C-alpha positions as CSV (number, residue, x, y, z in Angstrom):
1,M,38.6,-63.2,25.4
2,T,35.8,-62.4,23.1
3,H,35.9,-60.6,19.9
4,T,33.4,-58.2,19.0
5,D,32.4,-58.8,15.2
6,P,33.0,-55.3,13.3
7,A,29.6,-55.8,11.6
8,D,27.8,-55.6,15.1
9,T,29.9,-52.2,16.0
10,F,28.9,-49.0,15.2
11,L,30.2,-45.7,15.6
12,S,28.6,-42.2,16.0
13,A,29.9,-39.4,14.0
14,K,31.8,-38.1,17.1
15,Q,33.6,-41.3,17.6
16,L,34.7,-41.5,13.3
17,A,35.9,-37.9,13.6
18,A,38.2,-39.0,16.8
19,R,39.1,-42.1,14.6
20,Y,40.6,-39.9,11.7
21,D,41.7,-37.1,14.6
22,V,39.4,-34.7,12.4
23,P,36.9,-32.2,12.9
24,L,33.4,-33.2,13.4
25,A,32.1,-30.9,10.6
26,T,34.5,-33.0,8.2
27,V,32.7,-36.0,9.0
28,Y,29.3,-34.2,8.0
29,R,30.9,-33.0,4.9
30,W,31.7,-36.5,4.0
31,Q,28.3,-37.7,4.5
32,H,26.7,-35.0,2.4
33,H,28.9,-35.0,-0.4
34,G,28.9,-38.9,-0.3
35,T,32.7,-39.5,0.1
36,G,33.4,-40.8,3.4
37,P,32.3,-44.3,5.2
38,L,29.0,-45.5,4.5
39,A,26.6,-44.1,7.0
40,H,23.0,-45.4,8.5
41,K,20.6,-42.8,9.7
42,I,19.1,-43.9,13.1
43,G,16.4,-41.4,13.9
44,R,18.5,-38.1,13.9
45,H,21.4,-39.9,14.0
46,L,24.4,-41.0,11.9
47,R,25.9,-44.6,12.5
48,Y,28.7,-45.9,11.1
49,R,29.2,-50.0,11.0
50,L,32.8,-50.7,11.8
51,D,33.4,-53.3,8.9
52,H,31.8,-50.1,6.6
53,V,34.7,-47.9,8.1
54,I,37.3,-50.4,7.8
55,A,36.2,-51.2,4.2
56,W,36.4,-47.3,3.5
57,E,39.7,-46.9,5.1
58,D,41.0,-50.0,2.6
59,T,39.6,-48.5,0.0
60,Q,41.6,-45.0,0.4
61,A,45.1,-46.8,0.8
62,D,44.3,-49.0,-2.4
63,D,43.5,-45.5,-4.1
64,R,46.4,-43.8,-2.7
65,L,48.4,-46.8,-3.9
66,A,47.3,-46.9,-7.5
67,D,47.9,-43.0,-7.6
68,A,51.6,-43.6,-6.5
69,T,52.1,-46.4,-9.4
70,A,50.4,-44.7,-11.9
C-alpha cells in the first residue's frame, strides 16, 4: 500500500468545492476575499495543495472551538 504525500497532491477549484459540497462560486469568492485555503495559480487555473487545505480545515475547527468556549 502506498501513501501519497498531501504536499504532492493538488485539488482543482471544482474538487475543493465538491470536498465541501459548496458551489464553485463559493470557492472563487474565498479566493477573491482571501478567506479560503491558500491557492496556487498555475497558468489560468487555481490549485490547492492538500496539506494547505487540511491546515485550513484545522484552523476553521480551532476558530469554532474558540468561539464556543469564549
